[in-house]
N, CA, C and O atoms as a GROMACS GRO file, in nm:
protein
  560
    1MET      N    1  -0.452  -0.165  -2.705
    1MET     CA    2  -0.403  -0.239  -2.814
    1MET      C    3  -0.297  -0.342  -2.782
    1MET      O    4  -0.293  -0.454  -2.833
    2GLY      N    5  -0.204  -0.288  -2.686
    2GLY     CA    6  -0.095  -0.380  -2.645
    2GLY      C    7  -0.143  -0.492  -2.568
    2GLY      O    8  -0.083  -0.600  -2.575
    3ALA      N    9  -0.244  -0.478  -2.494
    3ALA     CA   10  -0.309  -0.598  -2.418
    3ALA      C   11  -0.373  -0.696  -2.527
    3ALA      O   12  -0.355  -0.818  -2.515
    4ALA      N   13  -0.445  -0.647  -2.629
    4ALA     CA   14  -0.512  -0.724  -2.733
    4ALA      C   15  -0.404  -0.806  -2.813
    4ALA      O   16  -0.423  -0.923  -2.846
    5ILE      N   17  -0.287  -0.734  -2.842
    5ILE     CA   18  -0.187  -0.816  -2.915
    5ILE      C   19  -0.134  -0.924  -2.825
    5ILE      O   20  -0.129  -1.041  -2.864
    6CYS      N   21  -0.095  -0.889  -2.707
    6CYS     CA   22  -0.040  -1.016  -2.613
    6CYS      C   23  -0.147  -1.113  -2.589
    6CYS      O   24  -0.114  -1.231  -2.578
    7ASN      N   25  -0.271  -1.082  -2.578
    7ASN     CA   26  -0.370  -1.187  -2.543
    7ASN      C   27  -0.389  -1.272  -2.681
    7ASN      O   28  -0.412  -1.393  -2.676
    8GLY      N   29  -0.378  -1.205  -2.795
    8GLY     CA   30  -0.394  -1.290  -2.916
    8GLY      C   31  -0.267  -1.382  -2.944
    8GLY      O   32  -0.285  -1.494  -2.992
    9ILE      N   33  -0.152  -1.339  -2.918
    9ILE     CA   34  -0.039  -1.412  -2.932
    9ILE      C   35  -0.042  -1.526  -2.823
    9ILE      O   36  -0.003  -1.640  -2.848
   10SER      N   37  -0.089  -1.489  -2.702
   10SER     CA   38  -0.089  -1.591  -2.595
   10SER      C   39  -0.190  -1.705  -2.632
   10SER      O   40  -0.161  -1.823  -2.618
   11ARG      N   41  -0.311  -1.659  -2.681
   11ARG     CA   42  -0.389  -1.780  -2.730
   11ARG      C   43  -0.338  -1.862  -2.834
   11ARG      O   44  -0.358  -1.984  -2.828
   12ARG      N   45  -0.273  -1.811  -2.932
   12ARG     CA   46  -0.215  -1.890  -3.031
   12ARG      C   47  -0.112  -1.982  -2.976
   12ARG      O   48  -0.111  -2.100  -3.011
   13ALA      N   49  -0.017  -1.929  -2.885
   13ALA     CA   50   0.089  -2.012  -2.831
   13ALA      C   51   0.030  -2.126  -2.763
   13ALA      O   52   0.067  -2.240  -2.791
   14LEU      N   53  -0.063  -2.102  -2.671
   14LEU     CA   54  -0.130  -2.208  -2.589
   14LEU      C   55  -0.206  -2.302  -2.669
   14LEU      O   56  -0.204  -2.420  -2.633
   15ALA      N   57  -0.278  -2.266  -2.783
   15ALA     CA   58  -0.337  -2.361  -2.874
   15ALA      C   59  -0.235  -2.437  -2.935
   15ALA      O   60  -0.254  -2.559  -2.939
   16GLN      N   61  -0.128  -2.392  -2.985
   16GLN     CA   62  -0.027  -2.466  -3.042
   16GLN      C   63   0.038  -2.558  -2.951
   16GLN      O   64   0.064  -2.671  -2.991
   17ALA      N   65   0.071  -2.515  -2.814
   17ALA     CA   66   0.128  -2.608  -2.715
   17ALA      C   67   0.036  -2.724  -2.676
   17ALA      O   68   0.077  -2.839  -2.654
   18ALA      N   69  -0.097  -2.683  -2.669
   18ALA     CA   70  -0.200  -2.788  -2.631
   18ALA      C   71  -0.203  -2.904  -2.747
   18ALA      O   72  -0.197  -3.024  -2.722
   19ALA      N   73  -0.212  -2.851  -2.870
   19ALA     CA   74  -0.208  -2.936  -2.982
   19ALA      C   75  -0.090  -3.026  -2.978
   19ALA      O   76  -0.104  -3.148  -2.996
   20TYR      N   77   0.031  -2.970  -2.954
   20TYR     CA   78   0.154  -3.055  -2.950
   20TYR      C   79   0.147  -3.153  -2.849
   20TYR      O   80   0.185  -3.268  -2.872
   21ALA      N   81   0.096  -3.112  -2.724
   21ALA     CA   82   0.103  -3.206  -2.613
   21ALA      C   83  -0.004  -3.316  -2.618
   21ALA      O   84   0.004  -3.412  -2.542
   22ARG      N   85  -0.107  -3.302  -2.708
   22ARG     CA   86  -0.202  -3.402  -2.729
   22ARG      C   87  -0.138  -3.503  -2.848
   22ARG      O   88  -0.167  -3.623  -2.847
   23GLU      N   89  -0.065  -3.456  -2.932
   23GLU     CA   90  -0.014  -3.529  -3.044
   23GLU      C   91   0.116  -3.598  -3.022
   23GLU      O   92   0.140  -3.708  -3.072
   24ARG      N   93   0.203  -3.527  -2.942
   24ARG     CA   94   0.334  -3.576  -2.912
   24ARG      C   95   0.332  -3.703  -2.818
   24ARG      O   96   0.295  -3.690  -2.701
   25VAL      N   97   0.367  -3.817  -2.863
   25VAL     CA   98   0.361  -3.932  -2.772
   25VAL      C   99   0.494  -3.988  -2.733
   25VAL      O  100   0.580  -4.007  -2.819
   26VAL      N  101   0.515  -4.014  -2.600
   26VAL     CA  102   0.644  -4.065  -2.557
   26VAL      C  103   0.615  -4.189  -2.473
   26VAL      O  104   0.531  -4.172  -2.384
   27TRP      N  105   0.661  -4.291  -2.482
   27TRP     CA  106   0.635  -4.416  -2.406
   27TRP      C  107   0.482  -4.448  -2.407
   27TRP      O  108   0.420  -4.478  -2.306
   28ASP      N  109   0.430  -4.439  -2.527
   28ASP     CA  110   0.292  -4.481  -2.552
   28ASP      C  111   0.194  -4.379  -2.492
   28ASP      O  112   0.075  -4.409  -2.497
   29THR      N  113   0.226  -4.272  -2.440
   29THR     CA  114   0.140  -4.168  -2.378
   29THR      C  115   0.162  -4.034  -2.438
   29THR      O  116   0.277  -3.996  -2.460
   30PRO      N  117   0.054  -3.958  -2.467
   30PRO     CA  118   0.078  -3.828  -2.508
   30PRO      C  119   0.134  -3.744  -2.390
   30PRO      O  120   0.095  -3.762  -2.274
   31ILE      N  121   0.229  -3.651  -2.424
   31ILE     CA  122   0.287  -3.582  -2.312
   31ILE      C  123   0.195  -3.491  -2.245
   31ILE      O  124   0.225  -3.451  -2.133
   32GLY      N  125   0.084  -3.454  -2.301
   32GLY     CA  126  -0.014  -3.380  -2.220
   32GLY      C  127  -0.087  -3.450  -2.110
   32GLY      O  128  -0.162  -3.386  -2.035
   33ALA      N  129  -0.069  -3.575  -2.098
   33ALA     CA  130  -0.122  -3.665  -1.988
   33ALA      C  131  -0.039  -3.647  -1.865
   33ALA      O  132  -0.079  -3.692  -1.758
   34HIS      N  133   0.070  -3.585  -1.874
   34HIS     CA  134   0.168  -3.561  -1.759
   34HIS      C  135   0.144  -3.424  -1.697
   34HIS      O  136   0.137  -3.323  -1.768
   35GLN      N  137   0.133  -3.420  -1.566
   35GLN     CA  138   0.109  -3.301  -1.494
   35GLN      C  139   0.214  -3.201  -1.510
   35GLN      O  140   0.188  -3.081  -1.502
   36GLY      N  141   0.346  -3.250  -1.537
   36GLY     CA  142   0.460  -3.153  -1.553
   36GLY      C  143   0.438  -3.078  -1.687
   36GLY      O  144   0.498  -2.972  -1.706
   37ILE      N  145   0.356  -3.126  -1.777
   37ILE     CA  146   0.326  -3.051  -1.898
   37ILE      C  147   0.195  -2.982  -1.890
   37ILE      O  148   0.190  -2.862  -1.920
   38SER      N  149   0.077  -3.053  -1.849
   38SER     CA  150  -0.058  -3.004  -1.848
   38SER      C  151  -0.074  -2.887  -1.730
   38SER      O  152  -0.152  -2.794  -1.748
   39HIS      N  153  -0.008  -2.896  -1.626
   39HIS     CA  154  -0.040  -2.798  -1.516
   39HIS      C  155   0.024  -2.661  -1.557
   39HIS      O  156  -0.042  -2.557  -1.547
   40PRO      N  157   0.148  -2.660  -1.601
   40PRO     CA  158   0.194  -2.525  -1.642
   40PRO      C  159   0.113  -2.465  -1.758
   40PRO      O  160   0.097  -2.343  -1.763
   41LEU      N  161   0.064  -2.542  -1.847
   41LEU     CA  162  -0.015  -2.480  -1.962
   41LEU      C  163  -0.144  -2.442  -1.900
   41LEU      O  164  -0.192  -2.337  -1.941
   42ALA      N  165  -0.205  -2.504  -1.812
   42ALA     CA  166  -0.340  -2.479  -1.749
   42ALA      C  167  -0.319  -2.345  -1.662
   42ALA      O  168  -0.406  -2.259  -1.670
   43GLU      N  169  -0.214  -2.326  -1.583
   43GLU     CA  170  -0.186  -2.216  -1.511
   43GLU      C  171  -0.173  -2.086  -1.604
   43GLU      O  172  -0.221  -1.978  -1.570
   44ALA      N  173  -0.107  -2.103  -1.717
   44ALA     CA  174  -0.098  -1.999  -1.814
   44ALA      C  175  -0.223  -1.958  -1.862
   44ALA      O  176  -0.246  -1.838  -1.878
   45LYS      N  177  -0.318  -2.057  -1.890
   45LYS     CA  178  -0.451  -2.042  -1.950
   45LYS      C  179  -0.526  -1.946  -1.854
   45LYS      O  180  -0.583  -1.847  -1.898
   46ILE      N  181  -0.524  -1.978  -1.728
   46ILE     CA  182  -0.595  -1.906  -1.627
   46ILE      C  183  -0.557  -1.754  -1.628
   46ILE      O  184  -0.640  -1.663  -1.625
   47GLU      N  185  -0.419  -1.739  -1.631
   47GLU     CA  186  -0.372  -1.608  -1.635
   47GLU      C  187  -0.404  -1.532  -1.759
   47GLU      O  188  -0.423  -1.410  -1.749
   48LEU      N  189  -0.410  -1.590  -1.872
   48LEU     CA  190  -0.449  -1.531  -1.998
   48LEU      C  191  -0.596  -1.494  -1.979
   48LEU      O  192  -0.630  -1.380  -2.011
   49GLU      N  193  -0.683  -1.577  -1.931
   49GLU     CA  194  -0.828  -1.544  -1.928
   49GLU      C  195  -0.856  -1.429  -1.830
   49GLU      O  196  -0.944  -1.346  -1.852
   50LEU      N  197  -0.780  -1.428  -1.724
   50LEU     CA  198  -0.772  -1.298  -1.634
   50LEU      C  199  -0.741  -1.168  -1.705
   50LEU      O  200  -0.804  -1.065  -1.684
   51ALA      N  201  -0.641  -1.180  -1.789
   51ALA     CA  202  -0.585  -1.064  -1.861
   51ALA      C  203  -0.688  -1.018  -1.958
   51ALA      O  204  -0.714  -0.898  -1.973
   52ARG      N  205  -0.755  -1.126  -2.034
   52ARG     CA  206  -0.854  -1.095  -2.128
   52ARG      C  207  -0.986  -1.029  -2.068
   52ARG      O  208  -1.056  -0.948  -2.129
   53LEU      N  209  -1.009  -1.077  -1.938
   53LEU     CA  210  -1.132  -1.002  -1.877
   53LEU      C  211  -1.105  -0.857  -1.842
   53LEU      O  212  -1.193  -0.772  -1.857
   54MET      N  213  -0.977  -0.826  -1.794
   54MET     CA  214  -0.938  -0.689  -1.765
   54MET      C  215  -0.940  -0.601  -1.904
   54MET      O  216  -0.975  -0.484  -1.908
   55GLN      N  217  -0.902  -0.668  -2.003
   55GLN     CA  218  -0.892  -0.617  -2.138
   55GLN      C  219  -1.043  -0.562  -2.169
   55GLN      O  220  -1.071  -0.446  -2.201
   56GLN      N  221  -1.126  -0.662  -2.154
   56GLN     CA  222  -1.281  -0.640  -2.190
   56GLN      C  223  -1.330  -0.539  -2.112
   56GLN      O  224  -1.402  -0.457  -2.167
   57LYS      N  225  -1.302  -0.524  -1.969
   57LYS     CA  226  -1.346  -0.427  -1.882
   57LYS      C  227  -1.302  -0.291  -1.939
   57LYS      O  228  -1.383  -0.199  -1.954
   58ALA      N  229  -1.175  -0.282  -1.971
   58ALA     CA  230  -1.108  -0.138  -2.013
   58ALA      C  231  -1.178  -0.102  -2.135
   58ALA      O  232  -1.215   0.015  -2.150
   59ALA      N  233  -1.201  -0.190  -2.225
   59ALA     CA  234  -1.277  -0.154  -2.353
   59ALA      C  235  -1.411  -0.110  -2.328
   59ALA      O  236  -1.458  -0.010  -2.384
   60ALA      N  237  -1.479  -0.187  -2.240
   60ALA     CA  238  -1.621  -0.144  -2.221
   60ALA      C  239  -1.633  -0.004  -2.156
   60ALA      O  240  -1.719   0.075  -2.195
   61LEU      N  241  -1.549   0.027  -2.057
   61LEU     CA  242  -1.543   0.157  -1.989
   61LEU      C  243  -1.509   0.262  -2.091
   61LEU      O  244  -1.576   0.365  -2.098
   62TYR      N  245  -1.403   0.238  -2.172
   62TYR     CA  246  -1.364   0.334  -2.262
   62TYR      C  247  -1.488   0.362  -2.375
   62TYR      O  248  -1.516   0.475  -2.415
   63ASP      N  249  -1.550   0.249  -2.416
   63ASP     CA  250  -1.662   0.270  -2.518
   63ASP      C  251  -1.780   0.348  -2.455
   63ASP      O  252  -1.857   0.415  -2.523
   64ALA      N  253  -1.790   0.334  -2.316
   64ALA     CA  254  -1.904   0.399  -2.252
   64ALA      C  255  -1.862   0.541  -2.210
   64ALA      O  256  -1.941   0.610  -2.146
   65GLY      N  257  -1.735   0.589  -2.247
   65GLY     CA  258  -1.709   0.729  -2.210
   65GLY      C  259  -1.666   0.743  -2.068
   65GLY      O  260  -1.650   0.855  -2.019
   66ALA      N  261  -1.646   0.623  -1.996
   66ALA     CA  262  -1.612   0.634  -1.850
   66ALA      C  263  -1.457   0.630  -1.843
   66ALA      O  264  -1.386   0.586  -1.933
   67PRO      N  265  -1.415   0.678  -1.732
   67PRO     CA  266  -1.261   0.666  -1.709
   67PRO      C  267  -1.202   0.532  -1.732
   67PRO      O  268  -1.245   0.436  -1.670
   68ALA      N  269  -1.111   0.522  -1.812
   68ALA     CA  270  -1.052   0.383  -1.838
   68ALA      C  271  -0.903   0.375  -1.823
   68ALA      O  272  -0.840   0.278  -1.865
   69GLY      N  273  -0.848   0.475  -1.764
   69GLY     CA  274  -0.694   0.475  -1.736
   69GLY      C  275  -0.638   0.353  -1.657
   69GLY      O  276  -0.544   0.283  -1.694
   70GLU      N  277  -0.714   0.338  -1.537
   70GLU     CA  278  -0.664   0.230  -1.457
   70GLU      C  279  -0.686   0.096  -1.512
   70GLU      O  280  -0.591   0.018  -1.512
   71PRO      N  281  -0.812   0.056  -1.562
   71PRO     CA  282  -0.824  -0.071  -1.621
   71PRO      C  283  -0.747  -0.098  -1.743
   71PRO      O  284  -0.718  -0.214  -1.771
   72SER      N  285  -0.710   0.007  -1.822
   72SER     CA  286  -0.636  -0.003  -1.946
   72SER      C  287  -0.493  -0.042  -1.905
   72SER      O  288  -0.436  -0.136  -1.960
   73ASN      N  289  -0.433   0.036  -1.803
   73ASN     CA  290  -0.297   0.009  -1.755
   73ASN      C  291  -0.296  -0.139  -1.701
   73ASN      O  292  -0.207  -0.219  -1.729
   74MET      N  293  -0.396  -0.165  -1.625
   74MET     CA  294  -0.392  -0.304  -1.566
   74MET      C  295  -0.405  -0.409  -1.666
   74MET      O  296  -0.337  -0.511  -1.658
   75ALA      N  297  -0.493  -0.389  -1.763
   75ALA     CA  298  -0.491  -0.479  -1.885
   75ALA      C  299  -0.376  -0.497  -1.945
   75ALA      O  300  -0.340  -0.613  -1.967
   76LYS      N  301  -0.296  -0.392  -1.984
   76LYS     CA  302  -0.164  -0.412  -2.042
   76LYS      C  303  -0.073  -0.489  -1.964
   76LYS      O  304  -0.008  -0.582  -2.012
   77TYR      N  305  -0.066  -0.452  -1.843
   77TYR     CA  306   0.026  -0.521  -1.738
   77TYR      C  307  -0.015  -0.662  -1.734
   77TYR      O  308   0.074  -0.745  -1.754
   78ALA      N  309  -0.143  -0.706  -1.711
   78ALA     CA  310  -0.177  -0.845  -1.706
   78ALA      C  311  -0.157  -0.921  -1.830
   78ALA      O  312  -0.117  -1.038  -1.826
   79ALA      N  313  -0.183  -0.860  -1.942
   79ALA     CA  314  -0.171  -0.930  -2.081
   79ALA      C  315  -0.007  -0.950  -2.105
   79ALA      O  316   0.037  -1.057  -2.146
   80ALA      N  317   0.066  -0.853  -2.079
   80ALA     CA  318   0.215  -0.866  -2.102
   80ALA      C  319   0.271  -0.982  -2.010
   80ALA      O  320   0.345  -1.069  -2.056
   81GLU      N  321   0.235  -0.978  -1.884
   81GLU     CA  322   0.283  -1.085  -1.788
   81GLU      C  323   0.235  -1.218  -1.834
   81GLU      O  324   0.311  -1.314  -1.843
   82ALA      N  325   0.103  -1.224  -1.866
   82ALA     CA  326   0.045  -1.353  -1.900
   82ALA      C  327   0.105  -1.394  -2.033
   82ALA      O  328   0.132  -1.512  -2.051
   83GLY      N  329   0.126  -1.308  -2.122
   83GLY     CA  330   0.185  -1.337  -2.259
   83GLY      C  331   0.324  -1.396  -2.244
   83GLY      O  332   0.352  -1.498  -2.307
   84VAL      N  333   0.406  -1.343  -2.170
   84VAL     CA  334   0.537  -1.400  -2.147
   84VAL      C  335   0.539  -1.534  -2.090
   84VAL      O  336   0.623  -1.617  -2.125
   85LYS      N  337   0.438  -1.560  -1.992
   85LYS     CA  338   0.431  -1.683  -1.936
   85LYS      C  339   0.379  -1.789  -2.033
   85LYS      O  340   0.430  -1.900  -2.040
   86CYS      N  341   0.268  -1.746  -2.113
   86CYS     CA  342   0.202  -1.843  -2.198
   86CYS      C  343   0.304  -1.889  -2.315
   86CYS      O  344   0.308  -2.006  -2.351
   87VAL      N  345   0.384  -1.791  -2.372
   87VAL     CA  346   0.482  -1.837  -2.464
   87VAL      C  347   0.592  -1.913  -2.412
   87VAL      O  348   0.641  -2.008  -2.473
   88ASP      N  349   0.635  -1.873  -2.295
   88ASP     CA  350   0.747  -1.964  -2.222
   88ASP      C  351   0.704  -2.102  -2.210
   88ASP      O  352   0.772  -2.195  -2.251
   89ARG      N  353   0.579  -2.115  -2.147
   89ARG     CA  354   0.532  -2.248  -2.125
   89ARG      C  355   0.508  -2.321  -2.254
   89ARG      O  356   0.533  -2.442  -2.260
   90ALA      N  357   0.460  -2.254  -2.360
   90ALA     CA  358   0.457  -2.319  -2.481
   90ALA      C  359   0.593  -2.364  -2.535
   90ALA      O  360   0.602  -2.473  -2.590
   91ILE      N  361   0.696  -2.286  -2.521
   91ILE     CA  362   0.814  -2.329  -2.564
   91ILE      C  363   0.868  -2.448  -2.482
   91ILE      O  364   0.927  -2.541  -2.536
   92GLN      N  365   0.844  -2.443  -2.351
   92GLN     CA  366   0.877  -2.560  -2.267
   92GLN      C  367   0.810  -2.677  -2.295
   92GLN      O  368   0.868  -2.785  -2.287
   93ALA      N  369   0.689  -2.667  -2.328
   93ALA     CA  370   0.591  -2.800  -2.357
   93ALA      C  371   0.661  -2.850  -2.493
   93ALA      O  372   0.668  -2.972  -2.508
   94HIS      N  373   0.709  -2.776  -2.584
   94HIS     CA  374   0.768  -2.831  -2.715
   94HIS      C  375   0.911  -2.889  -2.688
   94HIS      O  376   0.970  -2.955  -2.773
   95GLY      N  377   0.964  -2.861  -2.569
   95GLY     CA  378   1.103  -2.900  -2.548
   95GLY      C  379   1.193  -2.837  -2.644
   95GLY      O  380   1.178  -2.718  -2.672
   96GLY      N  381   1.299  -2.917  -2.704
   96GLY     CA  382   1.396  -2.859  -2.787
   96GLY      C  383   1.317  -2.809  -2.924
   96GLY      O  384   1.372  -2.724  -2.994
   97ASN      N  385   1.196  -2.858  -2.959
   97ASN     CA  386   1.130  -2.809  -3.087
   97ASN      C  387   1.075  -2.669  -3.050
   97ASN      O  388   1.029  -2.602  -3.143
   98GLY      N  389   1.075  -2.622  -2.936
   98GLY     CA  390   1.028  -2.488  -2.901
   98GLY      C  391   1.107  -2.389  -2.968
   98GLY      O  392   1.055  -2.284  -3.005
   99PHE      N  393   1.245  -2.417  -2.988
   99PHE     CA  394   1.328  -2.320  -3.047
   99PHE      C  395   1.346  -2.333  -3.197
   99PHE      O  396   1.416  -2.251  -3.257
  100ALA      N  397   1.280  -2.440  -3.263
  100ALA     CA  398   1.280  -2.464  -3.397
  100ALA      C  399   1.204  -2.351  -3.467
  100ALA      O  400   1.093  -2.319  -3.425
  101LEU      N  401   1.257  -2.291  -3.568
  101LEU     CA  402   1.195  -2.189  -3.638
  101LEU      C  403   1.065  -2.222  -3.702
  101LEU      O  404   0.982  -2.133  -3.718
  102GLU      N  405   1.043  -2.343  -3.740
  102GLU     CA  406   0.917  -2.382  -3.800
  102GLU      C  407   0.794  -2.375  -3.711
  102GLU      O  408   0.679  -2.365  -3.754
  103TYR      N  409   0.829  -2.380  -3.580
  103TYR     CA  410   0.716  -2.368  -3.487
  103TYR      C  411   0.666  -2.220  -3.445
  103TYR      O  412   0.560  -2.191  -3.390
  104GLY      N  413   0.765  -2.138  -3.484
  104GLY     CA  414   0.729  -1.993  -3.475
  104GLY      C  415   0.724  -1.937  -3.325
  104GLY      O  416   0.696  -1.819  -3.307
  105LEU      N  417   0.750  -2.016  -3.226
  105LEU     CA  418   0.732  -1.980  -3.082
  105LEU      C  419   0.827  -1.863  -3.033
  105LEU      O  420   0.787  -1.771  -2.962
  106THR      N  421   0.956  -1.877  -3.080
  106THR     CA  422   1.060  -1.774  -3.055
  106THR      C  423   1.012  -1.641  -3.107
  106THR      O  424   1.027  -1.541  -3.036
  107ASP      N  425   0.955  -1.631  -3.227
  107ASP     CA  426   0.906  -1.507  -3.279
  107ASP      C  427   0.796  -1.458  -3.182
  107ASP      O  428   0.803  -1.343  -3.140
  108MET      N  429   0.696  -1.540  -3.145
  108MET     CA  430   0.596  -1.495  -3.052
  108MET      C  431   0.651  -1.443  -2.917
  108MET      O  432   0.598  -1.348  -2.859
  109TYR      N  433   0.746  -1.500  -2.877
  109TYR     CA  434   0.812  -1.459  -2.749
  109TYR      C  435   0.853  -1.320  -2.752
  109TYR      O  436   0.824  -1.249  -2.656
  110TRP      N  437   0.926  -1.267  -2.866
  110TRP     CA  438   0.964  -1.141  -2.870
  110TRP      C  439   0.852  -1.043  -2.900
  110TRP      O  440   0.861  -0.924  -2.866
  111GLY      N  441   0.743  -1.096  -2.966
  111GLY     CA  442   0.626  -1.003  -2.964
  111GLY      C  443   0.562  -0.965  -2.838
  111GLY      O  444   0.518  -0.852  -2.818
  112VAL      N  445   0.559  -1.070  -2.744
  112VAL     CA  446   0.494  -1.031  -2.609
  112VAL      C  447   0.593  -0.979  -2.525
  112VAL      O  448   0.554  -0.894  -2.446
  113ARG      N  449   0.731  -1.013  -2.521
  113ARG     CA  450   0.817  -0.957  -2.433
  113ARG      C  451   0.836  -0.807  -2.440
  113ARG      O  452   0.853  -0.737  -2.340
  114ILE      N  453   0.832  -0.758  -2.576
  114ILE     CA  454   0.840  -0.612  -2.591
  114ILE      C  455   0.724  -0.531  -2.523
  114ILE      O  456   0.741  -0.418  -2.476
  115VAL      N  457   0.610  -0.594  -2.523
  115VAL     CA  458   0.498  -0.524  -2.464
  115VAL      C  459   0.530  -0.504  -2.313
  115VAL      O  460   0.479  -0.407  -2.258
  116ARG      N  461   0.605  -0.583  -2.244
  116ARG     CA  462   0.634  -0.560  -2.109
  116ARG      C  463   0.714  -0.436  -2.083
  116ARG      O  464   0.719  -0.383  -1.972
  117THR      N  465   0.782  -0.389  -2.197
  117THR     CA  466   0.873  -0.268  -2.183
  117THR      C  467   0.809  -0.136  -2.250
  117THR      O  468   0.812  -0.025  -2.197
  118ALA      N  469   0.756  -0.162  -2.364
  118ALA     CA  470   0.710  -0.054  -2.443
  118ALA      C  471   0.566  -0.059  -2.491
  118ALA      O  472   0.518  -0.172  -2.502
  119PRO      N  473   0.491   0.043  -2.520
  119PRO     CA  474   0.540   0.177  -2.514
  119PRO      C  475   0.532   0.221  -2.368
  119PRO      O  476   0.591   0.326  -2.340
  120VAL      N  477   0.474   0.162  -2.280
  120VAL     CA  478   0.477   0.208  -2.131
  120VAL      C  479   0.526   0.073  -2.043
  120VAL      O  480   0.469  -0.037  -2.047
  121SER      N  481   0.632   0.104  -1.973
  121SER     CA  482   0.699  -0.014  -1.899
  121SER      C  483   0.604  -0.056  -1.790
  121SER      O  484   0.512   0.016  -1.749
  122ARG      N  485   0.633  -0.178  -1.747
  122ARG     CA  486   0.549  -0.231  -1.629
  122ARG      C  487   0.580  -0.147  -1.507
  122ARG      O  488   0.494  -0.137  -1.420
  123GLU      N  489   0.692  -0.087  -1.493
  123GLU     CA  490   0.714  -0.007  -1.378
  123GLU      C  491   0.645   0.111  -1.379
  123GLU      O  492   0.609   0.158  -1.270
  124MET      N  493   0.616   0.178  -1.497
  124MET     CA  494   0.536   0.306  -1.499
  124MET      C  495   0.388   0.267  -1.482
  124MET      O  496   0.311   0.352  -1.438
  125ILE      N  497   0.346   0.147  -1.515
  125ILE     CA  498   0.209   0.105  -1.482
  125ILE      C  499   0.199   0.091  -1.335
  125ILE      O  500   0.101   0.139  -1.278
  126LEU      N  501   0.293   0.029  -1.268
  126LEU     CA  502   0.285   0.017  -1.133
  126LEU      C  503   0.288   0.156  -1.064
  126LEU      O  504   0.218   0.178  -0.965
  127ASN      N  505   0.364   0.240  -1.114
  127ASN     CA  506   0.358   0.382  -1.053
  127ASN      C  507   0.215   0.447  -1.069
  127ASN      O  508   0.163   0.514  -0.980
  128TYR      N  509   0.157   0.422  -1.188
  128TYR     CA  510   0.030   0.482  -1.207
  128TYR      C  511  -0.080   0.422  -1.100
  128TYR      O  512  -0.155   0.493  -1.032
  129VAL      N  513  -0.076   0.292  -1.098
  129VAL     CA  514  -0.166   0.232  -1.003
  129VAL      C  515  -0.138   0.269  -0.858
  129VAL      O  516  -0.233   0.297  -0.785
  130ALA      N  517  -0.016   0.271  -0.814
  130ALA     CA  518   0.019   0.309  -0.679
  130ALA      C  519  -0.026   0.464  -0.654
  130ALA      O  520  -0.072   0.497  -0.544
  131GLU      N  521  -0.011   0.551  -0.752
  131GLU     CA  522  -0.044   0.692  -0.724
  131GLU      C  523  -0.182   0.712  -0.736
  131GLU      O  524  -0.242   0.771  -0.646
  132HIS      N  525  -0.250   0.665  -0.849
  132HIS     CA  526  -0.394   0.698  -0.889
  132HIS      C  527  -0.496   0.596  -0.828
  132HIS      O  528  -0.610   0.630  -0.799
  133SER      N  529  -0.456   0.490  -0.814
  133SER     CA  530  -0.555   0.383  -0.756
  133SER      C  531  -0.536   0.372  -0.604
  133SER      O  532  -0.636   0.371  -0.531
  134LEU      N  533  -0.428   0.363  -0.560
  134LEU     CA  534  -0.401   0.353  -0.418
  134LEU      C  535  -0.373   0.491  -0.337
  134LEU      O  536  -0.359   0.489  -0.214
  135GLY      N  537  -0.366   0.595  -0.403
  135GLY     CA  538  -0.348   0.724  -0.344
  135GLY      C  539  -0.217   0.744  -0.272
  135GLY      O  540  -0.207   0.825  -0.180
  136LEU      N  541  -0.105   0.660  -0.319
  136LEU     CA  542   0.022   0.676  -0.272
  136LEU      C  543   0.089   0.799  -0.323
  136LEU      O  544   0.046   0.847  -0.428
  137PRO      N  545   0.200   0.863  -0.256
  137PRO     CA  546   0.269   0.960  -0.309
  137PRO      C  547   0.340   0.919  -0.442
  137PRO      O  548   0.377   0.803  -0.460
  138ARG      N  549   0.358   1.022  -0.537
  138ARG     CA  550   0.433   0.990  -0.661
  138ARG      C  551   0.575   0.946  -0.628
  138ARG      O  552   0.641   1.006  -0.544
  139SER      N  553   0.617   0.850  -0.687
  139SER     CA  554   0.745   0.794  -0.655
  139SER      C  555   0.862   0.830  -0.756
  139SER      O  556   0.976   0.789  -0.738
  140TYR      N  557   0.827   0.902  -0.854
  140TYR     CA  558   0.930   0.934  -0.950
  140TYR      C  559   0.935   1.094  -0.978
  140TYR      O  560   1.016   1.140  -1.057
   0.00000   0.00000   0.00000
């Protein structure tokens, strides 16, 4: 569920940033035509899609009654990391407007940022993967 929340927020933030980058014109050119705006958004989009694929894998395994602990943890981890990046990049693309309340991006940031910490922190996910997936000794 945490992965789904982050992925949804990420999609919204990137859609909003892309629309803004297409519409905002500076020096007769939309700001999205500049690689300094478009490349960070594209990179965030790639990470979002990777997180969504892991979420789909975890859901499919769970629905099939197969072990889903590893992919579920990985999906949450990937979605939280991608979510923070997507919203941060959306704020940056908006410049000063990224902090204006009417754009809602700062509210999105807190929504994705909390998933990095709760209900299971990223460090506990890394502990799980290290122990259960890689067979390393328990570290805590």
